[in-house]
C-alpha positions as CSV (number, residue, x, y, z in Angstrom):
1,M,-0.1,0.1,0.1
2,V,2.6,2.3,0.5
3,I,4.8,1.7,-2.3
4,A,0.9,2.1,-4.4
5,I,0.2,5.5,-2.3
6,S,4.2,6.7,-3.0
7,L,4.1,6.3,-6.6
8,G,0.8,8.0,-6.9
9,A,2.2,10.8,-5.1
10,A,5.3,10.8,-7.6
11,C,2.6,10.9,-10.5
12,L,0.8,14.1,-9.3
13,L,4.4,15.7,-8.5
14,G,5.6,15.1,-12.0
15,L,2.5,16.3,-14.1
16,G,2.5,19.6,-11.2
17,F,6.2,20.6,-11.9
18,V,5.3,19.9,-16.2
19,A,2.4,22.7,-15.8
20,Q,4.1,25.0,-13.3
21,Q,7.4,25.3,-15.4
22,H,5.3,26.0,-18.5
23,A,3.8,29.0,-16.6
24,A,6.9,30.0,-14.8
25,Y,9.3,30.1,-17.9
26,R,7.1,32.7,-19.4
27,Q,7.4,35.2,-16.8
28,P,10.4,38.1,-16.5
29,L,14.2,37.0,-15.7
30,E,14.1,40.0,-13.1
31,D,11.5,38.0,-11.4
32,M,13.7,35.6,-10.0
33,L,14.7,34.8,-6.6
34,R,11.8,37.6,-5.5
35,L,8.6,37.2,-3.8
36,R,6.4,39.0,-6.7
37,L,7.4,35.9,-9.0
38,L,4.9,33.7,-7.0
39,L,2.8,36.9,-7.0
40,H,2.4,36.7,-10.9
41,L,2.3,33.1,-11.3
42,I,-0.6,32.7,-8.6
43,R,-2.8,34.6,-11.1
44,T,-2.2,32.2,-13.8
45,P,-4.6,29.5,-13.9
46,L,-1.9,26.7,-15.3
47,W,0.5,27.3,-12.8
48,L,-2.2,27.2,-9.8
49,A,-3.6,23.9,-11.3
50,G,0.2,22.8,-11.1
51,I,0.2,23.7,-7.6
52,G,-3.0,21.9,-6.7
53,L,-1.4,18.7,-8.4
54,M,2.0,19.3,-6.7
55,L,-0.2,19.8,-2.9
56,C,-2.1,16.8,-3.6
57,G,1.4,14.9,-4.5
58,Q,2.5,16.1,-1.4
59,I,-0.4,15.2,0.9
60,L,-0.2,11.4,-0.3
61,G,3.4,11.5,0.1
62,A,2.8,12.8,3.9
63,L,0.2,9.8,4.2
64,A,3.4,7.6,3.0
65,L,5.5,9.0,5.4
66,R,3.1,8.5,8.2
67,E,3.4,4.3,7.5
68,A,6.9,4.4,6.2
69,D,10.4,5.2,7.0
70,V,11.7,8.6,4.8
71,A,14.7,6.2,3.2
72,K,11.8,4.1,1.7
73,V,9.4,6.6,0.7
74,V,11.3,8.9,-0.6
75,P,13.1,7.5,-3.3
76,L,9.5,6.3,-5.1
77,L,9.0,10.1,-4.5
78,A,12.2,10.5,-7.3
79,M,9.8,8.8,-10.1
80,N,8.0,12.0,-10.8
81,L,10.5,12.2,-14.1
82,L,8.8,9.3,-15.2
83,F,5.4,11.0,-14.6
84,A,6.6,13.9,-16.4
85,L,8.2,12.7,-19.1
86,T,4.8,10.9,-20.0
87,A,2.8,13.4,-19.8
88,A,5.0,15.2,-22.1
89,H,5.2,12.2,-24.3
90,V,1.3,12.2,-24.5
91,I,0.9,16.0,-25.2
92,Y,3.6,16.1,-28.0
93,Q,3.0,12.8,-29.7
94,E,6.4,11.9,-29.8
95,P,8.1,8.3,-29.6
96,F,10.2,7.2,-26.8
97,G,13.6,6.7,-28.3
98,R,16.3,4.5,-27.0
99,M,18.1,6.9,-24.5
100,L,14.6,7.6,-23.2
101,Q,13.8,3.8,-22.3
102,L,17.5,3.2,-20.9
103,G,16.6,6.2,-18.8
104,A,13.0,4.7,-17.4
105,V,14.7,1.9,-17.0
106,L,17.7,3.3,-14.7
107,V,15.1,5.2,-12.7
108,G,12.9,2.2,-12.0
109,G,15.8,-0.3,-11.5
110,G,17.4,2.2,-9.1
111,V,15.1,3.0,-6.7
112,A,13.9,-1.0,-7.0
113,L,17.9,-2.0,-6.5
114,F,18.2,0.3,-3.5
115,L,15.0,-0.6,-1.9
116,Y,15.9,-4.4,-2.1
117,G,19.5,-4.3,-1.2
118,G,19.1,-1.5,1.7
119,R,15.8,-2.2,3.0
120,P,15.7,0.9,5.2
121,H,13.9,0.1,8.4
122,G,13.8,1.1,12.0
123,G,14.0,4.6,13.0
124,T,12.7,6.3,15.9
125,L,11.6,10.5,16.8
126,P,14.0,11.9,18.9
127,G,12.6,14.8,21.1
128,P,12.2,18.2,19.9
129,G,15.9,19.2,21.4
130,S,17.6,16.7,20.4
131,M,21.1,17.1,19.0
132,R,20.3,14.8,15.7
133,W,18.5,18.2,14.7
134,L,21.6,19.6,13.9
135,A,21.8,17.8,10.3
136,V,18.5,20.0,9.6
137,L,21.0,23.4,10.1
138,S,24.0,21.6,8.0
139,V,21.4,20.9,5.1
140,I,20.0,24.7,5.1
141,V,23.8,25.7,5.0
142,V,24.5,23.7,1.9
143,A,20.5,24.8,0.4
144,G,22.0,28.4,1.0
145,G,25.5,27.8,-0.6
146,L,24.2,26.0,-3.9
147,V,22.2,29.4,-4.2
148,L,25.0,31.9,-3.5
149,F,27.6,30.1,-5.5
150,G,24.6,30.0,-8.8
151,L,24.1,33.7,-8.2
152,R,26.5,35.0,-10.4
153,R,26.7,31.5,-13.2
154,S,25.2,31.4,-16.6
155,L,21.6,30.7,-16.9
156,H,21.5,26.9,-16.9
157,V,23.9,26.6,-14.2
158,K,22.1,28.8,-12.3
159,A,18.8,26.6,-13.1
160,M,20.4,23.6,-12.4
161,L,21.8,25.2,-8.9
162,L,18.9,27.1,-7.9
163,A,17.0,23.5,-8.6
164,A,19.3,21.5,-6.5
165,A,18.6,23.9,-3.7
166,A,15.1,23.3,-4.2
167,G,15.7,19.8,-3.9
168,V,17.7,19.9,-0.7
169,L,15.0,21.7,1.0
170,Y,12.0,19.4,-0.3
171,G,13.6,16.4,1.1
172,L,13.9,18.5,4.6
173,Q,10.4,19.5,4.3
174,D,9.9,15.2,4.3
175,V,11.7,14.8,7.3
176,L,9.6,17.6,8.9
177,T,6.5,16.5,7.8
178,R,7.4,12.8,9.0
179,S,8.4,14.7,12.1
180,S,5.2,16.4,12.8
181,L,3.0,12.9,11.7
182,L,4.7,11.1,14.1
183,T,4.5,13.4,16.8
184,L,0.7,13.6,16.2
185,S,0.5,9.8,16.2
186,N,2.1,9.6,19.5
187,G,-0.4,11.6,21.0
188,L,1.2,14.6,21.7
189,N,0.2,18.3,20.2
190,P,2.5,19.2,16.9
191,A,1.9,22.7,17.8
192,G,4.7,22.6,20.6
193,T,7.5,21.6,18.6
194,W,9.3,24.3,16.1
195,Q,9.7,21.5,13.5
196,L,6.0,22.1,12.8
197,Y,6.7,26.0,12.3
198,L,9.8,25.7,10.4
199,L,8.0,23.1,7.9
200,P,6.0,26.0,6.3
201,C,9.1,28.0,5.6
202,V,10.9,25.5,4.3
203,A,7.8,24.6,1.7
204,V,8.1,28.5,0.6
205,V,11.3,28.9,0.2
206,G,11.9,25.9,-1.3
207,L,9.1,26.8,-4.2
208,L,10.3,29.9,-4.9
209,L,13.9,28.4,-5.8
210,N,12.2,25.7,-7.6
211,Q,10.2,28.4,-9.7
212,S,13.1,30.4,-10.3
213,A,15.0,27.4,-11.5
214,F,12.1,26.9,-13.9
215,D,12.1,30.8,-14.8
216,A,15.5,30.4,-15.6
217,A,15.7,27.3,-18.0
218,P,13.4,24.7,-19.4
219,L,12.6,21.6,-17.7
220,R,15.1,19.3,-18.8
221,I,17.7,21.8,-17.5
222,S,16.0,22.1,-13.6
223,L,14.2,19.2,-12.7
224,P,16.7,16.6,-12.4
225,A,18.4,18.8,-9.9
226,T,15.3,19.0,-8.2
227,T,14.4,15.1,-7.9
228,A,17.9,14.1,-7.6
229,A,18.4,16.2,-4.6
230,E,15.3,15.4,-2.7
231,P,15.8,11.3,-2.3
232,I,19.4,12.0,-1.2
233,T,18.8,14.6,1.4
234,G,15.8,13.0,2.3
235,I,18.2,9.3,2.7
236,V,20.6,11.2,4.7
237,L,18.5,12.8,7.2
238,G,16.4,9.9,7.9
239,V,19.2,8.1,8.8
240,A,21.1,11.3,10.9
241,I,17.7,12.2,12.7
242,F,15.5,9.2,13.1
243,S,18.6,6.9,12.9
244,E,16.7,4.7,10.2
245,R,19.4,1.6,9.1
246,L,20.2,0.3,6.2
247,R,21.6,-3.7,5.6
248,V,25.3,-3.3,5.9
249,T,26.5,-6.1,4.3
250,P,28.6,-6.1,1.5
251,E,26.0,-7.0,-1.0
252,A,23.9,-4.6,0.6
253,L,25.8,-2.1,0.7
254,A,26.8,-2.1,-3.1
255,A,23.1,-2.8,-4.3
256,V,22.4,0.7,-2.2
257,V,25.5,2.4,-4.0
258,A,24.2,0.8,-7.4
259,G,20.8,2.0,-7.3
260,L,21.7,5.3,-6.3
261,I,24.0,5.7,-8.9
262,A,21.4,4.3,-11.4
263,L,18.7,6.9,-10.2
264,V,20.6,9.5,-10.4
265,T,21.6,8.8,-13.9
266,G,18.6,7.5,-14.8
267,I,17.2,11.0,-13.6
268,V,20.1,12.9,-16.1
269,I,19.0,11.0,-18.9
270,L,15.1,11.7,-18.6
271,G,16.0,15.5,-18.0
272,R,17.7,15.7,-21.3
273,S,14.5,14.3,-23.2
274,S,13.3,17.0,-25.6
275,F,9.9,16.0,-24.7
276,L,10.4,18.1,-21.4
277,A,11.7,21.0,-23.5
278,K,8.4,21.2,-25.7
279,P,6.6,23.8,-23.3
280,T,9.9,26.1,-24.0
281,R,9.5,26.3,-27.8
282,N,7.7,29.5,-28.2
283,A,10.0,31.3,-25.7
284,P,11.9,34.3,-27.3
285,R,15.6,33.3,-27.3
286,R,19.1,34.9,-27.3
287,P,21.3,33.6,-30.7
288,D,23.0,31.3,-27.6
289,G,20.5,29.6,-27.1
290,E,19.4,31.4,-23.3
291,R,15.8,32.9,-23.4
292,Q,15.9,36.9,-23.5
């Protein structure tokens, strides 16, 4: 049941990302990293539909996180790019090439290999004042570093770094969501914990970074970085904060590493698909291929 819910969440997330990028890419570049970008987009019906799909996906993801460890759910959520690719394929009626088939196999196989080899299990909710939560600070520093490093880079590099920072914050959002749900299921009031109040802040900043990445470059440039960074961050935080355990036999470790490599490689291959770039075909371009 957890797998089905997680895949449903991934489907809705993928469809939502396609709609959001289609709308965000047409906004002025001057709006990047500014709240007015969100204020402009909120008046766009297509973007609102994409946000609605994403929110529904996040609700399903939260239900999955209530029932299973972060390290088990987040890799399945990473398959949202497969659904985004399928949606673009249906819209533009173009066949899948061999590289896209390879990417699909790598993503699906990588997730399956990671779950089979690592078999993430266990995990307990630390107290609100536990030293384990210092891992949250390190994640925020990493996300901030990616943003600062990308400010003076080209649009495509900036888009990838902003998208990676958004993915890092989405991974943190998954962990904070699971923390709030576990607190509630333990009969405690999550409103008395700082994690619940940090959650919407992380969500808004992650959304702004993601839309800024969508504004800067086509989906094939921005989405893979988000999709790769979120599960990796979620897995690391799940182990660091909840003490989730992976099998540590040589065979299991080899399967985990191979699965993660296959997952990231597949995401990169799928992200280079021309289908995902189709929504940008009417956008004005500079001679070097970047948008005006």
